[in-house]
N, C-alpha and C positions, 0 to 999 in steps of 0.2 A: 504494500500500500504506500509506504513511504517513498519507494522508488518511482511509483506512478505519479505521485505529487511532484517530485523533483523533476521528472521528465516533462510533465505538464507545465511547470514553472519555467523551465528552460525554453520550451516551445513558445510560451507566451511572451517571454522577453525577446526572443528572436523575432517573432511576428511584430511586436511593437516597434522594435528597431527598424525593421524592414519598412513598415508603414511610415515611420518618421522620415527615413531617408527619401522615400519616394514623394512625400508631401512637401519637402523643402522647396521653397521658391528660389528659382534661379533667375538672374536678370535675363531678359529676352535678348536673343541675338538681334543684331541690327537689321532693320528693314527700312524701305523707302529712302528718305534723305539720309538717315543715319548709315544705311548700307552704302549709299553713294559716297559719303565721306570716308567710311572705312576703306572702301576700294581705293580712294585717293591715297589714303595713308599707307596701304600695302604696296602701292606702286612706287618704285624708286628710280626707274629710268627717266632721264630727262630733267632731273632735279639738280639744283646747285645748293651747296651748303652755306650756312652763315659763316662768314670769314673764310670762305673757300676751303673749309676743313670739316671732315666728318668726325673729328675728335669730340668725344663727350665733354660736356661742360658740367661742373658741379653746380647744383641749383643756387640761385642768387638769393640774397636776403629779401628781395622784393616779391618773390614768387608765392602764389597761393597753392601751388602744386606740392604734394607731399613726397614725390619721388626725388631721390638724391642726385640724379644725373639727367641731362637732356641733350638733344641735338635738334637743330632746326634746319629745314630744307624748303626750297622754293621751286615751284615749277617754272618752266621757261617764260611764261607770261609774267609771273611775279619777279623773276630774276632780272627783268629789264629795269627794275627799280633798286638793284644792288649796284654799288660802286665797284671799282676794280679790286678793292680789298674784300669784297663779299659782304659789306655792311649796307644797311638800308640807307638810301639817299635821304638826307634830312629834309623834312617838309613834304615828302612825296605822298602821293595817294596811289594805292595799287589799282591797276586796271581790271576791268571785267575779265573773268576767267582765271584770275590769280588763285593759286592754291598754295597754302603755307602749312606745313606739317611739323609739329613739334613732337618728337619722340621722347617720351618720358620713361626713364629706365628705373626699374625696381632695385637693380644692383648694376654692377659694371658690365653685365652681359645680357640682361633680360629686359626687353621693352615690356612695360606693364600697361601703358596707356598711350593713346594718341590724342593730341589736341589739334584739330584741323580747322582752318579758316578757308572758306571758298567765297570769292567775290562774284556774286551773281545778283544784281539789284532786282531782277524780275522774279527771283525764286520765291515761292510761297513761304519759306522759312528764313528769308533774309531779314536782318535787322534794319534799322533806319539808315545805316551807312552802306547797306548792300552786302554785308557779310553773312554767310551761313556758318554757324558755329557747330563743331562736332567735338565731342568728348567721349571717346570710345576705348574700351579696354582692348588689349591685344588679342583676346580671344573672340572679339566681335560683339561682345555684349555692350550695351549702352550705359555709360556712366552718367551722362546728361543728354537729354533728347535735343535734337536740332530744332524741333518745334518750339523749344523754350527761347530760341533766338538769343542765346548767350547770356541770359539773365544772371546766371551764377558767375559769369566771367567779366562782363562789361565794366563793372565798378573798378576792378583792378586794372584792366586794360585801358581805362580812361584816365589813368593817373598822369600827372605832369610828365612831359618829355616823351609821351608815346608818339609813334609815327603811324598813323592810320591803324591804331590799336596795338601796334607792335612795340615791344619793350626790349628787344634784343640789344639795340645800340645803347640803351640806358644802363642795363645791368651787365653787359659784356662789351665795354668800350674798346 
């Protein structure tokens, strides 16, 4: 009898754990605009790096991102607004079609999240300046929806010395 009770108890615990695991909520994988931005983030061909270097930078004191390292790259359209040293031209405004991807690293080898800006003034998810904001985990799950129009990001990116929301020159001179 005691053995049956123990067996029944073990089976009950196993069943509860199994149900708990399957009922856990996972962030949804990106869809729609978020998927479009994730695809931009995954594509690396035709991009130029900030300061012409793919070297990781230690996060700055002014960042709201928790990851300790980052790299920033610009598609060919956005690269037209970089100077010969790979820095953003002061006072510039990025043209339509610009894509800027900030790779946020959890450690020295692993990208944990992408922050993506896509300039498309007619896009349904564009903010008042024409930017579509993406904040997507490396696995494709969404950290902040593009439909939020950068609400969680704009206050920081609007600080003094930003260049069309960009802060790379300010914190990495």
